[in-house]
PQR file with spaces between the fields and no chain letter, atoms N, CA, C, O and H, PARSE charges and radii, in Angstrom:
ATOM       1  N    UNK     1      76.555  227.542  309.498 -0.4000 1.5000
ATOM       2  CA   UNK     1      76.437  227.382  310.938 -0.0000 2.0000
ATOM       3  C    UNK     1      77.079  226.066  311.378  0.5500 1.7000
ATOM       4  O    UNK     1      77.670  225.984  312.455 -0.5500 1.4000
ATOM       5  N    UNK     2      76.959  225.053  310.544 -0.4000 1.5000
ATOM       6  CA   UNK     2      77.504  223.749  310.881 -0.0000 2.0000
ATOM       7  C    UNK     2      79.038  223.810  310.959  0.5500 1.7000
ATOM       8  O    UNK     2      79.653  223.166  311.808 -0.5500 1.4000
ATOM       9  H    UNK     2      76.479  225.121  309.669  0.4000 1.0000
ATOM      10  N    UNK     3      79.641  224.599  310.053 -0.4000 1.5000
ATOM      11  CA   UNK     3      81.100  224.739  310.065 -0.0000 2.0000
ATOM      12  C    UNK     3      81.571  225.439  311.336  0.5500 1.7000
ATOM      13  O    UNK     3      82.591  225.066  311.916 -0.5500 1.4000
ATOM      14  H    UNK     3      79.141  225.123  309.363  0.4000 1.0000
ATOM      15  N    UNK     4      80.828  226.449  311.763 -0.4000 1.5000
ATOM      16  CA   UNK     4      81.182  227.186  312.968 -0.0000 2.0000
ATOM      17  C    UNK     4      81.101  226.287  314.198  0.5500 1.7000
ATOM      18  O    UNK     4      81.994  226.309  315.044 -0.5500 1.4000
ATOM      19  H    UNK     4      79.999  226.752  311.292  0.4000 1.0000
ATOM      20  N    UNK     5      80.046  225.508  314.298 -0.4000 1.5000
ATOM      21  CA   UNK     5      79.883  224.580  315.418 -0.0000 2.0000
ATOM      22  C    UNK     5      80.994  223.532  315.403  0.5500 1.7000
ATOM      23  O    UNK     5      81.540  223.186  316.450 -0.5500 1.4000
ATOM      24  H    UNK     5      79.320  225.490  313.611  0.4000 1.0000
ATOM      25  N    UNK     6      81.324  223.032  314.225 -0.4000 1.5000
ATOM      26  CA   UNK     6      82.405  222.057  314.100 -0.0000 2.0000
ATOM      27  C    UNK     6      83.739  222.666  314.519  0.5500 1.7000
ATOM      28  O    UNK     6      84.550  222.005  315.169 -0.5500 1.4000
ATOM      29  H    UNK     6      80.881  223.313  313.374  0.4000 1.0000
ATOM      30  N    UNK     7      83.965  223.924  314.147 -0.4000 1.5000
ATOM      31  CA   UNK     7      85.199  224.604  314.521 -0.0000 2.0000
ATOM      32  C    UNK     7      85.342  224.667  316.038  0.5500 1.7000
ATOM      33  O    UNK     7      86.407  224.356  316.573 -0.5500 1.4000
ATOM      34  H    UNK     7      83.306  224.461  313.620  0.4000 1.0000
ATOM      35  N    UNK     8      84.274  225.069  316.738 -0.4000 1.5000
ATOM      36  CA   UNK     8      84.338  225.179  318.186 -0.0000 2.0000
ATOM      37  C    UNK     8      84.504  223.810  318.849  0.5500 1.7000
ATOM      38  O    UNK     8      85.232  223.690  319.834 -0.5500 1.4000
ATOM      39  H    UNK     8      83.410  225.321  316.304  0.4000 1.0000
ATOM      40  N    UNK     9      83.856  222.802  318.337 -0.4000 1.5000
ATOM      41  CA   UNK     9      84.003  221.457  318.889 -0.0000 2.0000
ATOM      42  C    UNK     9      85.434  220.944  318.716  0.5500 1.7000
ATOM      43  O    UNK     9      86.010  220.369  319.639 -0.5500 1.4000
ATOM      44  H    UNK     9      83.265  222.899  317.536  0.4000 1.0000
ATOM      45  N    UNK    10      85.994  221.153  317.539 -0.4000 1.5000
ATOM      46  CA   UNK    10      87.369  220.705  317.292 -0.0000 2.0000
ATOM      47  C    UNK    10      88.375  221.507  318.112  0.5500 1.7000
ATOM      48  O    UNK    10      89.372  220.963  318.587 -0.5500 1.4000
ATOM      49  H    UNK    10      85.526  221.620  316.788  0.4000 1.0000
ATOM      50  N    UNK    11      88.111  222.788  318.274 -0.4000 1.5000
ATOM      51  CA   UNK    11      88.989  223.625  319.094 -0.0000 2.0000
ATOM      52  C    UNK    11      88.977  223.159  320.546  0.5500 1.7000
ATOM      53  O    UNK    11      90.031  223.029  321.169 -0.5500 1.4000
ATOM      54  H    UNK    11      87.301  223.230  317.888  0.4000 1.0000
ATOM      55  N    UNK    12      87.800  222.913  321.076 -0.4000 1.5000
ATOM      56  CA   UNK    12      87.684  222.418  322.446 -0.0000 2.0000
ATOM      57  C    UNK    12      88.384  221.074  322.606  0.5500 1.7000
ATOM      58  O    UNK    12      89.082  220.846  323.594 -0.5500 1.4000
ATOM      59  H    UNK    12      86.944  223.019  320.569  0.4000 1.0000
ATOM      60  N    UNK    13      88.199  220.189  321.637 -0.4000 1.5000
ATOM      61  CA   UNK    13      88.830  218.875  321.681 -0.0000 2.0000
ATOM      62  C    UNK    13      90.360  219.013  321.663  0.5500 1.7000
ATOM      63  O    UNK    13      91.062  218.310  322.390 -0.5500 1.4000
ATOM      64  H    UNK    13      87.633  220.374  320.834  0.4000 1.0000
ATOM      65  N    UNK    14      90.857  219.910  320.840 -0.4000 1.5000
ATOM      66  CA   UNK    14      92.307  220.082  320.748 -0.0000 2.0000
ATOM      67  C    UNK    14      92.877  220.631  322.047  0.5500 1.7000
ATOM      68  O    UNK    14      93.922  220.175  322.512 -0.5500 1.4000
ATOM      69  H    UNK    14      90.287  220.481  320.249  0.4000 1.0000
ATOM      70  N    UNK    15      92.197  221.607  322.634 -0.4000 1.5000
ATOM      71  CA   UNK    15      92.699  222.217  323.874 -0.0000 2.0000
ATOM      72  C    UNK    15      92.658  221.224  325.030  0.5500 1.7000
ATOM      73  O    UNK    15      93.580  221.194  325.845 -0.5500 1.4000
ATOM      74  H    UNK    15      91.348  221.977  322.257  0.4000 1.0000
ATOM      75  N    UNK    16      91.613  220.418  325.114 -0.4000 1.5000
ATOM      76  CA   UNK    16      91.469  219.507  326.249 -0.0000 2.0000
ATOM      77  C    UNK    16      92.185  218.178  326.068  0.5500 1.7000
ATOM      78  O    UNK    16      92.584  217.562  327.056 -0.5500 1.4000
ATOM      79  H    UNK    16      90.864  220.443  324.452  0.4000 1.0000
ATOM      80  N    UNK    17      92.360  217.717  324.827 -0.4000 1.5000
ATOM      81  CA   UNK    17      92.904  216.381  324.598 -0.0000 2.0000
ATOM      82  C    UNK    17      94.330  216.375  324.044  0.5500 1.7000
ATOM      83  O    UNK    17      95.119  215.498  324.396 -0.5500 1.4000
ATOM      84  H    UNK    17      92.036  218.218  324.024  0.4000 1.0000
ATOM      85  N    UNK    18      94.672  217.336  323.186 -0.4000 1.5000
ATOM      86  CA   UNK    18      95.927  217.254  322.455 -0.0000 2.0000
ATOM      87  C    UNK    18      97.018  218.181  322.973  0.5500 1.7000
ATOM      88  O    UNK    18      98.202  217.908  322.773 -0.5500 1.4000
ATOM      89  H    UNK    18      94.031  218.048  322.900  0.4000 1.0000
ATOM      90  N    UNK    19      96.644  219.267  323.633 -0.4000 1.5000
ATOM      91  CA   UNK    19      97.625  220.239  324.111 -0.0000 2.0000
ATOM      92  C    UNK    19      98.252  219.718  325.395  0.5500 1.7000
ATOM      93  O    UNK    19      97.557  219.235  326.289 -0.5500 1.4000
ATOM      94  H    UNK    19      95.683  219.489  323.796  0.4000 1.0000
ATOM      95  N    UNK    20      99.594  219.822  325.478 -0.4000 1.5000
ATOM      96  CA   UNK    20     100.299  219.445  326.707 -0.0000 2.0000
ATOM      97  C    UNK    20     100.385  220.667  327.604  0.5500 1.7000
ATOM      98  O    UNK    20     101.007  221.666  327.244 -0.5500 1.4000
ATOM      99  H    UNK    20     100.159  220.214  324.753  0.4000 1.0000
ATOM     100  N    UNK    21      99.767  220.587  328.766 -0.4000 1.5000
ATOM     101  CA   UNK    21      99.824  221.677  329.727 -0.0000 2.0000
ATOM     102  C    UNK    21     100.894  221.335  330.760  0.5500 1.7000
ATOM     103  O    UNK    21     100.840  220.261  331.359 -0.5500 1.4000
ATOM     104  H    UNK    21      99.263  219.775  329.059  0.4000 1.0000
ATOM     105  N    UNK    22     101.871  222.227  330.985 -0.4000 1.5000
ATOM     106  CA   UNK    22     102.938  221.933  331.941 -0.0000 2.0000
ATOM     107  C    UNK    22     102.402  221.895  333.371  0.5500 1.7000
ATOM     108  O    UNK    22     101.391  222.524  333.683 -0.5500 1.4000
ATOM     109  H    UNK    22     101.915  223.100  330.499  0.4000 1.0000
ATOM     110  N    UNK    23     103.084  221.158  334.225 -0.4000 1.5000
ATOM     111  CA   UNK    23     102.670  221.145  335.636 -0.0000 2.0000
ATOM     112  C    UNK    23     102.824  222.541  336.251  0.5500 1.7000
ATOM     113  O    UNK    23     103.569  223.382  335.748 -0.5500 1.4000
ATOM     114  H    UNK    23     103.905  220.646  333.972  0.4000 1.0000
ATOM     115  N    UNK    24     102.108  222.756  337.339 -0.4000 1.5000
ATOM     116  CA   UNK    24     102.092  224.080  337.971 -0.0000 2.0000
ATOM     117  C    UNK    24     103.485  224.524  338.401  0.5500 1.7000
ATOM     118  O    UNK    24     103.840  225.688  338.217 -0.5500 1.4000
ATOM     119  H    UNK    24     101.504  222.072  337.748  0.4000 1.0000
ATOM     120  N    UNK    25     104.275  223.625  338.967 -0.4000 1.5000
ATOM     121  CA   UNK    25     105.627  223.986  339.421 -0.0000 2.0000
ATOM     122  C    UNK    25     106.487  224.465  338.258  0.5500 1.7000
ATOM     123  O    UNK    25     107.207  225.455  338.386 -0.5500 1.4000
ATOM     124  H    UNK    25     103.987  222.679  339.116  0.4000 1.0000
ATOM     125  N    UNK    26     106.418  223.778  337.134 -0.4000 1.5000
ATOM     126  CA   UNK    26     107.194  224.169  335.960 -0.0000 2.0000
ATOM     127  C    UNK    26     106.720  225.517  335.432  0.5500 1.7000
ATOM     128  O    UNK    26     107.531  226.362  335.053 -0.5500 1.4000
ATOM     129  H    UNK    26     105.832  222.974  337.029  0.4000 1.0000
ATOM     130  N    UNK    27     105.438  225.710  335.408 -0.4000 1.5000
ATOM     131  CA   UNK    27     104.862  226.969  334.950 -0.0000 2.0000
ATOM     132  C    UNK    27     105.292  228.118  335.853  0.5500 1.7000
ATOM     133  O    UNK    27     105.613  229.208  335.380 -0.5500 1.4000
ATOM     134  H    UNK    27     104.779  225.024  335.715  0.4000 1.0000
ATOM     135  N    UNK    28     105.296  227.865  337.149 -0.4000 1.5000
ATOM     136  CA   UNK    28     105.692  228.884  338.122 -0.0000 2.0000
ATOM     137  C    UNK    28     107.172  229.234  337.975  0.5500 1.7000
ATOM     138  O    UNK    28     107.524  230.413  338.010 -0.5500 1.4000
ATOM     139  H    UNK    28     105.035  226.979  337.534  0.4000 1.0000
ATOM     140  N    UNK    29     108.035  228.252  337.814 -0.4000 1.5000
ATOM     141  CA   UNK    29     109.464  228.532  337.676 -0.0000 2.0000
ATOM     142  C    UNK    29     109.750  229.265  336.370  0.5500 1.7000
ATOM     143  O    UNK    29     110.611  230.144  336.335 -0.5500 1.4000
ATOM     144  H    UNK    29     107.749  227.294  337.786  0.4000 1.0000
ATOM     145  N    UNK    30     109.043  228.919  335.297 -0.4000 1.5000
ATOM     146  CA   UNK    30     109.218  229.631  334.034 -0.0000 2.0000
ATOM     147  C    UNK    30     108.730  231.078  334.140  0.5500 1.7000
ATOM     148  O    UNK    30     109.316  231.976  333.535 -0.5500 1.4000
ATOM     149  H    UNK    30     108.343  228.205  335.325  0.4000 1.0000
ATOM     150  N    UNK    31     107.674  231.302  334.897 -0.4000 1.5000
ATOM     151  CA   UNK    31     107.165  232.660  335.083 -0.0000 2.0000
ATOM     152  C    UNK    31     108.184  233.504  335.846  0.5500 1.7000
ATOM     153  O    UNK    31     108.404  234.669  335.513 -0.5500 1.4000
ATOM     154  H    UNK    31     107.198  230.573  335.388  0.4000 1.0000
ATOM     155  N    UNK    32     108.804  232.915  336.869 -0.4000 1.5000
ATOM     156  CA   UNK    32     109.846  233.646  337.606 -0.0000 2.0000
ATOM     157  C    UNK    32     111.033  233.955  336.705  0.5500 1.7000
ATOM     158  O    UNK    32     111.597  235.047  336.777 -0.5500 1.4000
ATOM     159  H    UNK    32     108.625  231.969  337.139  0.4000 1.0000
ATOM     160  N    UNK    33     111.410  233.020  335.872 -0.4000 1.5000
ATOM     161  CA   UNK    33     112.527  233.223  334.951 -0.0000 2.0000
ATOM     162  C    UNK    33     112.233  234.372  333.983  0.5500 1.7000
ATOM     163  O    UNK    33     113.100  235.210  333.733 -0.5500 1.4000
ATOM     164  H    UNK    33     110.952  232.133  335.815  0.4000 1.0000
ATOM     165  N    UNK    34     111.028  234.414  333.445 -0.4000 1.5000
ATOM     166  CA   UNK    34     110.642  235.495  332.534 -0.0000 2.0000
ATOM     167  C    UNK    34     110.618  236.828  333.278  0.5500 1.7000
ATOM     168  O    UNK    34     111.047  237.844  332.731 -0.5500 1.4000
ATOM     169  H    UNK    34     110.323  233.734  333.648  0.4000 1.0000
ATOM     170  N    UNK    35     110.129  236.841  334.501 -0.4000 1.5000
ATOM     171  CA   UNK    35     110.083  238.068  335.292 -0.0000 2.0000
ATOM     172  C    UNK    35     111.483  238.602  335.556  0.5500 1.7000
ATOM     173  O    UNK    35     111.731  239.796  335.389 -0.5500 1.4000
ATOM     174  H    UNK    35     109.780  236.016  334.946  0.4000 1.0000
ATOM     175  N    UNK    36     112.397  237.736  335.967 -0.4000 1.5000
ATOM     176  CA   UNK    36     113.766  238.153  336.258 -0.0000 2.0000
ATOM     177  C    UNK    36     114.469  238.633  334.991  0.5500 1.7000
ATOM     178  O    UNK    36     115.156  239.654  335.016 -0.5500 1.4000
ATOM     179  H    UNK    36     112.195  236.766  336.103  0.4000 1.0000
ATOM     180  N    UNK    37     114.304  237.911  333.889 -0.4000 1.5000
ATOM     181  CA   UNK    37     114.921  238.323  332.626 -0.0000 2.0000
ATOM     182  C    UNK    37     114.365  239.665  332.167  0.5500 1.7000
ATOM     183  O    UNK    37     115.112  240.496  331.650 -0.5500 1.4000
ATOM     184  H    UNK    37     113.746  237.081  333.869  0.4000 1.0000
ATOM     185  N    UNK    38     113.079  239.888  332.348 -0.4000 1.5000
ATOM     186  CA   UNK    38     112.472  241.170  331.961 -0.0000 2.0000
ATOM     187  C    UNK    38     113.019  242.311  332.805  0.5500 1.7000
ATOM     188  O    UNK    38     113.298  243.391  332.284 -0.5500 1.4000
ATOM     189  H    UNK    38     112.473  239.213  332.768  0.4000 1.0000
ATOM     190  N    UNK    39     113.172  242.082  334.095 -0.4000 1.5000
ATOM     191  CA   UNK    39     113.719  243.123  334.964 -0.0000 2.0000
ATOM     192  C    UNK    39     115.163  243.447  334.607  0.5500 1.7000
ATOM     193  O    UNK    39     115.547  244.616  334.579 -0.5500 1.4000
ATOM     194  H    UNK    39     112.945  241.205  334.518  0.4000 1.0000
ATOM     195  N    UNK    40     115.965  242.421  334.333 -0.4000 1.5000
ATOM     196  CA   UNK    40     117.355  242.652  333.951 -0.0000 2.0000
ATOM     197  C    UNK    40     117.423  243.426  332.642  0.5500 1.7000
ATOM     198  O    UNK    40     118.197  244.375  332.521 -0.5500 1.4000
ATOM     199  H    UNK    40     115.652  241.472  334.356  0.4000 1.0000
ATOM     200  N    UNK    41     116.627  243.030  331.672 -0.4000 1.5000
ATOM     201  CA   UNK    41     116.605  243.722  330.388 -0.0000 2.0000
ATOM     202  C    UNK    41     116.152  245.170  330.552  0.5500 1.7000
ATOM     203  O    UNK    41     116.704  246.064  329.910 -0.5500 1.4000
ATOM     204  H    UNK    41     115.998  242.259  331.771  0.4000 1.0000
ATOM     205  N    UNK    42     115.158  245.413  331.400 -0.4000 1.5000
ATOM     206  CA   UNK    42     114.688  246.776  331.646 -0.0000 2.0000
ATOM     207  C    UNK    42     115.790  247.616  332.280  0.5500 1.7000
ATOM     208  O    UNK    42     115.954  248.783  331.927 -0.5500 1.4000
ATOM     209  H    UNK    42     114.709  244.687  331.922  0.4000 1.0000
ATOM     210  N    UNK    43     116.548  247.040  333.212 -0.4000 1.5000
ATOM     211  CA   UNK    43     117.648  247.774  333.845 -0.0000 2.0000
ATOM     212  C    UNK    43     118.753  248.085  332.840  0.5500 1.7000
ATOM     213  O    UNK    43     119.306  249.185  332.851 -0.5500 1.4000
ATOM     214  H    UNK    43     116.414  246.091  333.499  0.4000 1.0000
ATOM     215  N    UNK    44     119.076  247.137  331.978 -0.4000 1.5000
ATOM     216  CA   UNK    44     120.119  247.363  330.965 -0.0000 2.0000
ATOM     217  C    UNK    44     119.688  248.458  329.993  0.5500 1.7000
ATOM     218  O    UNK    44     120.468  249.361  329.690 -0.5500 1.4000
ATOM     219  H    UNK    44     118.627  246.244  331.969  0.4000 1.0000
ATOM     220  N    UNK    45     118.461  248.382  329.509 -0.4000 1.5000
ATOM     221  CA   UNK    45     117.973  249.398  328.574 -0.0000 2.0000
ATOM     222  C    UNK    45     117.874  250.754  329.271  0.5500 1.7000
ATOM     223  O    UNK    45     118.191  251.780  328.669 -0.5500 1.4000
ATOM     224  H    UNK    45     117.828  247.649  329.756  0.4000 1.0000
ATOM     225  N    UNK    46     117.445  250.771  330.511 -0.4000 1.5000
ATOM     226  CA   UNK    46     117.401  252.030  331.270 -0.0000 2.0000
ATOM     227  C    UNK    46     118.782  252.619  331.468  0.5500 1.7000
ATOM     228  O    UNK    46     118.956  253.835  331.381 -0.5500 1.4000
ATOM     229  H    UNK    46     117.187  249.938  331.000  0.4000 1.0000
ATOM     230  N    UNK    47     119.773  251.768  331.736 -0.4000 1.5000
ATOM     231  CA   UNK    47     121.149  252.252  331.885 -0.0000 2.0000
ATOM     232  C    UNK    47     121.690  252.826  330.590  0.5500 1.7000
ATOM     233  O    UNK    47     122.322  253.882  330.593 -0.5500 1.4000
ATOM     234  H    UNK    47     119.631  250.781  331.807  0.4000 1.0000
ATOM     235  N    UNK    48     121.450  252.143  329.493 -0.4000 1.5000
ATOM     236  CA   UNK    48     121.898  252.642  328.183 -0.0000 2.0000
ATOM     237  C    UNK    48     121.219  253.977  327.881  0.5500 1.7000
ATOM     238  O    UNK    48     121.866  254.897  327.380 -0.5500 1.4000
ATOM     239  H    UNK    48     120.937  251.285  329.491  0.4000 1.0000
ATOM     240  N    UNK    49     119.940  254.093  328.176 -0.4000 1.5000
ATOM     241  CA   UNK    49     119.208  255.327  327.944 -0.0000 2.0000
ATOM     242  C    UNK    49     119.793  256.465  328.787  0.5500 1.7000
ATOM     243  O    UNK    49     119.926  257.591  328.307 -0.5500 1.4000
ATOM     244  H    UNK    49     119.415  253.346  328.583  0.4000 1.0000
ATOM     245  N    UNK    50     120.133  256.175  330.015 -0.4000 1.5000
ATOM     246  CA   UNK    50     120.715  257.195  330.900 -0.0000 2.0000
ATOM     247  C    UNK    50     122.071  257.654  330.382  0.5500 1.7000
ATOM     248  O    UNK    50     122.372  258.847  330.409 -0.5500 1.4000
ATOM     249  H    UNK    50     120.025  255.261  330.405  0.4000 1.0000
ATOM     250  N    UNK    51     122.897  256.715  329.908 -0.4000 1.5000
ATOM     251  CA   UNK    51     124.206  257.071  329.353 -0.0000 2.0000
ATOM     252  C    UNK    51     124.030  257.962  328.127  0.5500 1.7000
ATOM     253  O    UNK    51     124.730  258.965  327.991 -0.5500 1.4000
ATOM     254  H    UNK    51     122.653  255.746  329.886  0.4000 1.0000
ATOM     255  N    UNK    52     123.115  257.615  327.243 -0.4000 1.5000
ATOM     256  CA   UNK    52     122.867  258.450  326.066 -0.0000 2.0000
ATOM     257  C    UNK    52     122.329  259.817  326.472  0.5500 1.7000
ATOM     258  O    UNK    52     122.705  260.826  325.874 -0.5500 1.4000
ATOM     259  H    UNK    52     122.546  256.799  327.353  0.4000 1.0000
ATOM     260  N    UNK    53     121.463  259.870  327.470 -0.4000 1.5000
ATOM     261  CA   UNK    53     120.911  261.129  327.940 -0.0000 2.0000
ATOM     262  C    UNK    53     122.020  262.039  328.459  0.5500 1.7000
ATOM     263  O    UNK    53     122.058  263.225  328.132 -0.5500 1.4000
ATOM     264  H    UNK    53     121.158  259.051  327.956  0.4000 1.0000
ATOM     265  N    UNK    54     122.905  261.493  329.255 -0.4000 1.5000
ATOM     266  CA   UNK    54     124.019  262.280  329.794 -0.0000 2.0000
ATOM     267  C    UNK    54     124.959  262.712  328.675  0.5500 1.7000
ATOM     268  O    UNK    54     125.427  263.850  328.661 -0.5500 1.4000
ATOM     269  H    UNK    54     122.874  260.530  329.521  0.4000 1.0000
ATOM     270  N    UNK    55     125.237  261.809  327.736 -0.4000 1.5000
ATOM     271  CA   UNK    55     126.137  262.127  326.619 -0.0000 2.0000
ATOM     272  C    UNK    55     125.567  263.235  325.742  0.5500 1.7000
ATOM     273  O    UNK    55     126.283  264.171  325.387 -0.5500 1.4000
ATOM     274  H    UNK    55     124.857  260.884  327.747  0.4000 1.0000
ATOM     275  N    UNK    56     124.305  263.142  325.394 -0.4000 1.5000
ATOM     276  CA   UNK    56     123.684  264.164  324.547 -0.0000 2.0000
ATOM     277  C    UNK    56     123.593  265.490  325.307  0.5500 1.7000
ATOM     278  O    UNK    56     123.804  266.552  324.722 -0.5500 1.4000
ATOM     279  H    UNK    56     123.723  262.382  325.682  0.4000 1.0000
ATOM     280  N    UNK    57     123.287  265.437  326.573 -0.4000 1.5000
ATOM     281  CA   UNK    57     123.262  266.658  327.397 -0.0000 2.0000
ATOM     282  C    UNK    57     124.624  267.316  327.445  0.5500 1.7000
ATOM     283  O    UNK    57     124.725  268.542  327.387 -0.5500 1.4000
ATOM     284  H    UNK    57     123.115  264.575  327.048  0.4000 1.0000
ATOM     285  N    UNK    58     125.670  266.517  327.551 -0.4000 1.5000
ATOM     286  CA   UNK    58     127.034  267.052  327.564 -0.0000 2.0000
ATOM     287  C    UNK    58     127.368  267.685  326.225  0.5500 1.7000
ATOM     288  O    UNK    58     127.966  268.760  326.189 -0.5500 1.4000
ATOM     289  H    UNK    58     125.587  265.521  327.598  0.4000 1.0000
ATOM     290  N    UNK    59     126.994  267.039  325.116 -0.4000 1.5000
ATOM     291  CA   UNK    59     127.277  267.597  323.788 -0.0000 2.0000
ATOM     292  C    UNK    59     126.499  268.886  323.537  0.5500 1.7000
ATOM     293  O    UNK    59     127.034  269.803  322.914 -0.5500 1.4000
ATOM     294  H    UNK    59     126.509  266.165  325.146  0.4000 1.0000
ATOM     295  N    UNK    60     125.258  268.984  324.002 -0.4000 1.5000
ATOM     296  CA   UNK    60     124.444  270.172  323.791 -0.0000 2.0000
ATOM     297  C    UNK    60     124.863  271.325  324.683  0.5500 1.7000
ATOM     298  O    UNK    60     124.486  272.469  324.430 -0.5500 1.4000
ATOM     299  H    UNK    60     124.823  268.239  324.508  0.4000 1.0000
ATOM     300  N    UNK    61     125.633  271.047  325.719 -0.4000 1.5000
ATOM     301  CA   UNK    61     126.035  272.119  326.622 -0.0000 2.0000
ATOM     302  C    UNK    61     127.086  273.026  326.015  0.5500 1.7000
ATOM     303  O    UNK    61     127.352  274.099  326.557 -0.5500 1.4000
ATOM     304  H    UNK    61     125.940  270.118  325.925  0.4000 1.0000
ATOM     305  N    UNK    62     127.693  272.626  324.902 -0.4000 1.5000
ATOM     306  CA   UNK    62     128.710  273.459  324.245 -0.0000 2.0000
ATOM     307  C    UNK    62     128.071  274.574  323.508  0.5500 1.7000
ATOM     308  O    UNK    62     128.763  275.383  322.890 -0.5500 1.4000
ATOM     309  H    UNK    62     127.477  271.754  324.463  0.4000 1.0000
């Protein structure tokens, strides 16, 4: 039990004292960057999927 309590105390200390938390503005701009990159990647993968779908449909039509 003592080890478990020590683990939680050290974890709390590390999160509150040692971890660098970015400012809100930086966090917000990084979140927008991830959102935009995810949308672009989704569009690219969707486009590739559509091209393959059309290509396979064309090949199966023979």
